[in-house]
N, C-alpha and C positions, 0 to 999 in steps of 0.2 A: 405636132410630133409628141409622142409619149414614150418615155423611157423609165427605167427603174434602177435604183441603187439598193443593194442588199448588204446589210451590215453583218459581216461574218468573220471578224478578225479576232474575236475573243477566244480564250482558252476554255472557260467553263469549268472552274475548279470543283463545283458541286457535283459534277458528273463522276468525280473520282476516277478519272481515266486520263491517260496521256494523250489520247486522241483529241483533236479540236472538237469543240462541242457540236458544231454544225454538221460534222460528218457522221455522227451517231445515226444509226439507221432506224427508220420507221417503216415497217413492212418492206424491208429489203432495199430501201432507198434512203440516201442521206437527207437529213432534215432540210438542208438548204435547197435541195431539189424542189421541194414543195413550194418554197417561196418563189423560186424562179418560174415554176409552172403557173403559179397564181398570177404573177406579173404578166406573163405572156397571154394568159386567158383573159386578162383585163384589157389587153390591147397594146401592151408595151412592146415595141419593136426591138429595143436594145436593152440589155441588162448588164450592169456593172457590179461585180461582186467585190466588196472590200475585204481583202484577206490580210492576215497578220500572223498570228500564232500558227506555226507549221503551215505556212501559205501553200507550199508545193503539195502537201497532202490534201488540202482542201481542193485545190485546182484539179488534182488527179482524180479525186473522188467524183467531182462533177463530170469531168470528161469521160471517165470510165462508165458512169451511169448512162450517159447519153450514147456512148458507144454500144452498150448492151441493148439499147433500144433502137439501134440502127439510125441514130440521128446526129452522128458526128459532123458531117458536112453542113447540115442545116444549122446546127448550134454554133459553128465556128464564126458565123456572121452575127450571131445574137449575143453571146456571152463574152464579156471581157473582164479584166481584173485590174484592181488598183491596190497597191500595197500600202498598208499602214504600219510603218516600222515600229512605232511606239503607240500603245493604246492610251491616248490622251483625251478620251471622251468621244461621244457621238458626233459632236460638231466637227471635231478634228478628223474623224473617220470619213465623214461626207466631204470635207474639204479636200481629202486625198483624191477625190474623183472630180475635181474642178474642171479639168479638160473635157471629161465625159459629159458633165452637166450642160455646159455651153449656155447660150442665152436665148434659145428658141424652144417654145413648147413647154410642157410640164414634165415633172419628174416625181415618181412615186418612191418614197423611202420605206423599205421594209426591213424586217429583222430575219436573220438566217435561222433563228431558233423558234419561229412561230409557224410550224408546219400545218396548222389548222386553218389559216386564212385562205380564202378561196377567191378565184377570179371573179365570181359573181358578186361577192360583197365589195370587192375592190372597185369593180365597174360601177356599182351604185354610188360609191363615194366619189369617184372620178367625175361622174355625170353631175353630181351636185356641185363639186368644185368648179367645174367649167361653167355651168349655168349661172352660178352666183358671182362669177368673176373674182374668185378669191385669190389672194396672194399666196395663202397657204390654207389647207384644210387638214386639221388634225383628225385622224381616225380614232374614234372613241367607242366606248361600250358602257352599258348600264349594268352594274354589278350589285347583287344583293349584299355582298361583303367586299367593299372596295379597299379594305385595309392593305397598306403597302403601296398602292398605286398613286400616281399623281392625279389630283382632282381637276376636272374641267370646271372652271368658274366662269359663268356667263353673265352678260349684261344685255341691255337693249340693243346693242350693236352687234352682238354675236359672242365670240369668245373673249373674255376679259383677260384671263391668265390661267396658267397651269400651276398649281401649288403642290409641292411634294408633301407626302405624309408627315414628315418630321417638321415641316414648316407651317402646316395647316392649323388654323384656329379650330375650335370645337365645332363651330358652325360649318366651316369648310370641310371638316372631316365627315360631316353628315351627308355630303354630296355623294350621290351614287354613280355619277358619270366620271369615267376615268380615261386617262391617256393610254393608248395602246402602244405608243412608241413608234407608230407608223404615220406617215404624212404624205400629202400631195402638195408640191410647191410649183409656182411659176419658176421656170429655170433662171431667168434673169434676176428675179427677186431673191432667190436663194443664193445665187452666186455673190450678189452684192452684200447680202446679210452675213454670209460666212466670213467675209473679210473684216467684219466689224465685231464679231463676238470675241470675248476675252476669257481668260482662265482665272479671273479674279474671284475665286471661291475656295472653300475649304479643301476640296480635292485637287485643285490646281488643274482642272480639266476644262475642255471646251464643250459646252452642252448645246445640242441642236435646238432644244426648246427656247434657248435665248434668242434665236432668230425671230421668234414671234413678236417680241416687244419691238425689235428693230423694224420689222415690217409694218406693225401698227403705227409706229411713229412716222413712217413714210406715207401714211395715209392709205395703205393697202388693207383690203378686207381680210380679216383673220377669223376663221370659224371652225367648228368641229362637227363631224358627222358620226352619229352613233349607229353602229352596226346592229342589224336585227338579231344576229346570233352572237351573244357575248363570248361563247366558247372559241370563236374565231381568233380572239386575241391571246388565247392561252399560250404562254411561252413554256419552253422546256428547259428546266434548270438542273434536273436530277433524273436518275434512272426511273423513279416512280412516275414522274411526269411524262417520261418517254413512253412508258407502257400505257399510260392513260391516253396519250395522243394516238397511239396505234389502235386502241380500242375504239376511239371516236371515229377514226378514218375507216375502220372495218364496218362500223355501224352505218356510216354515210354511204359506203359502197353498197351495203345491203339495201339501204333505202333508196339508192340511186339518186342521191342528192349532190354528189360531186360533179 
């Protein structure tokens, strides 16, 4: 069984708009639509969208989009929603979907503001995750300029840790492999780890990457899979990046690579 969780609860203040970030449109469709479709193309049968800021507007945007495509009935059984009433970090957001996660199969965790990720690249990561028997696979990418991203630090056993930019040593900052913020987990492993993460940090938030250490300590394999196309992990945080995402999708359609 394969399912997906899409993080879509944030406001997105850098968009300078009262609309939730994920409903801003790329070529006539909300950003979150592309994440849903990527999950479905990768083989996910069920998708849970984590909503928070203006939750009803996000849900309406998704439903209206599929209605225009004549897929209302089809998507009723596919897409569900979980409410994150307070934005207390990515770990807290995923925990809001605990009932959806369950204990069987695998779950892909995606972001609602990364419209460039494709089903094809997700499918490659999922295949590696399953073949390796990983407890979690972090989806990563190699960037020529990794500044600002969490770095993937590897050892002989796979992924050693993820170090944020502000906490990285000079040697770690030189690493080009970065965390995309997207993951594939064994459902039972994720559910158990979510109950153990804490908010003992400067921001007082629950971070999803904290589950990696918990899973490693349990003896589960933790690894990262670097996507062939680094642009797949590009997030949209402002209007300029929104325009850039639209240009890339136009180019892909022209090249018939979607």
